[in-house]
C-alpha positions in Angstrom: -3.4 1.6 -144.4 -0.1 0.5 -143.1 0.2 0.5 -139.3 2.5 3.2 -138.0 4.0 4.0 -134.6 4.2 7.7 -133.6 7.8 8.3 -132.3 6.5 10.7 -129.6 5.6 9.0 -126.4 4.0 9.6 -123.0 5.4 8.2 -119.8 4.5 7.9 -116.1 5.8 6.0 -113.1 4.8 4.4 -109.8 7.1 3.2 -107.1 8.2 0.0 -108.9 7.8 0.7 -112.6 8.0 3.3 -115.3 5.5 3.1 -118.2 6.0 4.3 -121.8 3.1 4.6 -124.2 3.4 5.0 -128.0 0.3 5.7 -130.1 -0.4 3.8 -133.3 -2.9 4.1 -136.0 -3.6 0.4 -136.0 -2.2 -2.7 -134.4 1.4 -3.0 -135.4 1.9 -6.8 -135.9 5.6 -6.5 -136.6 6.4 -4.3 -133.6 9.7 -5.2 -132.0 10.5 -3.8 -128.5 14.0 -4.4 -127.1 14.4 -3.6 -123.4 17.9 -3.4 -122.0 19.2 -2.1 -118.6 19.9 1.4 -120.0 18.0 1.5 -123.4 14.6 0.9 -124.9 14.4 0.5 -128.6 11.1 0.5 -130.6 11.0 -0.9 -134.1 8.4 -1.6 -136.7 9.9 -4.5 -138.6 13.5 -3.5 -139.3 12.8 0.3 -139.1 13.9 1.9 -135.8 11.2 4.3 -134.6 12.7 5.4 -131.3 15.7 4.6 -129.1 15.6 5.9 -125.5 18.7 6.0 -123.3 17.2 5.7 -119.9 18.0 8.1 -117.1 18.0 5.2 -114.6 18.5 1.5 -114.8 15.7 -0.9 -115.3 15.5 -4.7 -114.8 14.9 -6.1 -118.3 14.0 -9.6 -117.0 11.1 -8.2 -115.0 10.0 -5.7 -117.7 7.4 -6.3 -120.4 5.5 -4.7 -123.3 2.0 -5.1 -124.8 1.0 -4.3 -128.4 -2.6 -3.2 -128.5 -5.0 -2.0 -131.2 -4.1 1.8 -130.9 -1.0 1.8 -128.7 2.1 0.0 -127.4 2.7 0.1 -123.7 6.1 -0.7 -122.2 6.4 -1.6 -118.5 9.9 -1.1 -117.2 10.7 -2.6 -113.8 12.9 -0.2 -111.9 16.2 -1.7 -110.9 15.9 0.4 -107.6 12.3 0.3 -106.4 11.0 3.5 -104.8 13.4 5.6 -106.8 11.8 8.6 -108.4 12.9 9.0 -112.0 13.1 12.8 -112.6 13.1 12.1 -116.4 12.7 9.0 -118.6 15.6 9.7 -121.0 19.1 10.5 -120.0 19.8 14.2 -120.6 16.1 15.1 -120.7 15.1 18.2 -118.7 13.2 17.1 -115.7 10.7 19.2 -113.7 9.5 18.4 -110.2 5.8 19.1 -109.9 4.6 20.5 -106.6 1.1 20.2 -105.2 -0.6 22.8 -103.2 -1.5 21.8 -99.6 -5.0 23.2 -98.7 
């Protein structure tokens, strides 16, 4: 079975980083992740799987990624720490989640 990357992704953030996770069916040895200030591009070999135009700027030199057996995790360092990214992708619809106070 040829390893594949699902183009759908999950993301979450903390005060200093935003994290993107792509699921795979096996370790993708030829995964190529390009992290730029305003874009993240995910490729398998020469095939582009996903290109995300970021809603906020990241610091590519402090960002990283890891290819694991069943997923690819991208760690984007926020250019402006403590900034809450309402969405990952530019133009995405963001929602602000509220928590109930007891």
